[in-house]
N, C-alpha and C positions, 0 to 999 in steps of 0.2 A: 580539521579537528575531529578525528575519528575517536569516539569513546565507546566503551562497552554499553550494550543496551540497558543495563541497570542504571546507568547515569541518567537516562530519560526519566525513570521513575523518581529519582532524587530531584531532578530539575523541576518536574511537575509539582512535587510536594513543597518545595521551597520557593517556587515561583521564579525560577531562573532559566526557563526554556529559552534557547536561542530563537532568533527570528525564523530560522529554517532548521528543522531537524529531519534527518533521514534515518528512519528506524528500521532495522532488519532483525527479525527474530533469531534466537539461537536455532541451529539446524534442527534440533529435536522438536521444536514447535513451529517449524516452517511449513507444515502441511505437505512436505514431500514424502513419498513412500520410503520406507515402510512405516513411518511414524504416523501418529494419530492426527487426522484432519480436525477432529473435534478438539483435541488439546491445543492445536495450533490456532483454531478459531477463538478459543477461550483466551489464549495469550493476547491476541489482537484486540478482542473486545475489552479485556481488562485495561489495556493501554488507552483505548479510546474512552472508556469510562473514567479513567484517571483525569484525562483532559477535560471531559464534560463536567466533572465534579469540581474543577478548579476555577479560580478567577480568570485563567487564561482562555477559557471557553469563549468569552465574549469577543475575542480577537483572533480566533484560530480557524484555520482551514485544514482539515485532515484529508489527505489524498491517499486513498488506499488502493494500491495496484499490485497485481501479481506479476511474477516474472515468467509465468507459463500460461499457455492459453487454455488449459484445462481439458484437453481431450482431442480426439481425432474427428469429431463431428462438429460442423458448424453449418447452419443453413445459408450462410453467405460465403461466397468464395473470397479468400483473403486477397486484398489488393497488394500489389507488389511493385515497388519502384526500383529498389536495389537492396543490397545486404543490410543497410542501416535504416531503411525507411519502410514502414508498414509491414504487413505480413499477417499471420493469424491474429484474430481479435483476442484481446485480453480484457478481463473485467477490470473496472475501475469504479470506485465509489468516491464521491466528494461529500464530506460531512462538515457542516459549518452552520453557525446560526444564520448565515446569509445564503445558504444553498437554495436554489430555485427547486420547487417540487417537480417531480417527473423524471423522465428519461431524456438524456441529451442524445441526439441522433447524428451529431456531426462526426467527422472523421478526425481522430486524434492519434498521436503516438506518444511515446515516452518523452520526446522533446517538448511536447505541449506543456508538461509540468514545469520543466526548466524555463520555458518561455514565460509562463505565468509568474514564476519567482523573479525573473529578470524584469518583467514589466511592473510588478508590484513594488519592487525596491529600486526601480529606475537604474538597473545595472546594465552594463554593456553586454552584448551577446558574447557568449564564451566559445562559440564555434563559428565557422565560416560557411554556414548553410542557412537557408531560409527556413524558419520554423512554420509548422502548420498553424492553423487557427488555435489559439490558446484555450484554456479552460475558463476564461473570464465569463463567457455566456452562461456558465452554470451558476453564477452568483447574481444576487440582487441586493446590493449594499444599501438600498433605500427601504427595504422591507423591514417590518418589525422583526427583531432577532428571534429565531426559533429557540425554544427551551431545549435543554439537554434531554436526551433519551438514553438513560442509563439502562443497560441490558444485563440480565442475570447470566451467569455461566451456564453452559449446557452440561448435562450429566453425561459424561463420556463413558462408553462401554469399556470394560476391562480390555487392556491391550491384547490384540489378537496375536501379536508376535512378541516374543521375549527378546532379551538383549542378544542372545546368540543369533537369532534370525536377523536382527538389525545389523549386527556386525558382518554376517555372511553377505547381506545385501550390499553393504558399503564396500566390502572386499571385492565383490564382483564388479562394482562400479570402478574401483581403482584399477582392477585388472584390465578392464576394457578402456581405460584412459578417460573415464567420464567423471572422475572425482579428483 
């Protein structure tokens, strides 16, 4: 059931969010160059604020992960098992009324998210490989639920690049087979 991102806003407002939603921003707010990271962050924060301000907050876990690792420097060498497991570290935030405070230092990969969903809803594994430890240790469902932390939007600087520059960048990506 793939729907446009705007459906998420509607579902939050009317209280019909599905048990699991996978939300991907429009490319112009995805924080990918040459578009504004600031506008992308505001888009994400606005969606999180919507959930935190809704009745769904009491039973929601927001898992915010990026598809890129954010640069060429990391003080830890990336572990590598094969093309599908591990590699450069990627940031991930878990936001919930039941999130444990602090930083989780375990090794996870994107399969950990799917494993959490499978375990939470008692679903069969959808793939034929062993999942790493899930993200369950990041939660304490016995703690007093945390209050929402609604954040303001950032004041973004004027776009450094206009529509022509964005189009030229995208054309270069297409030319090089990267788009």
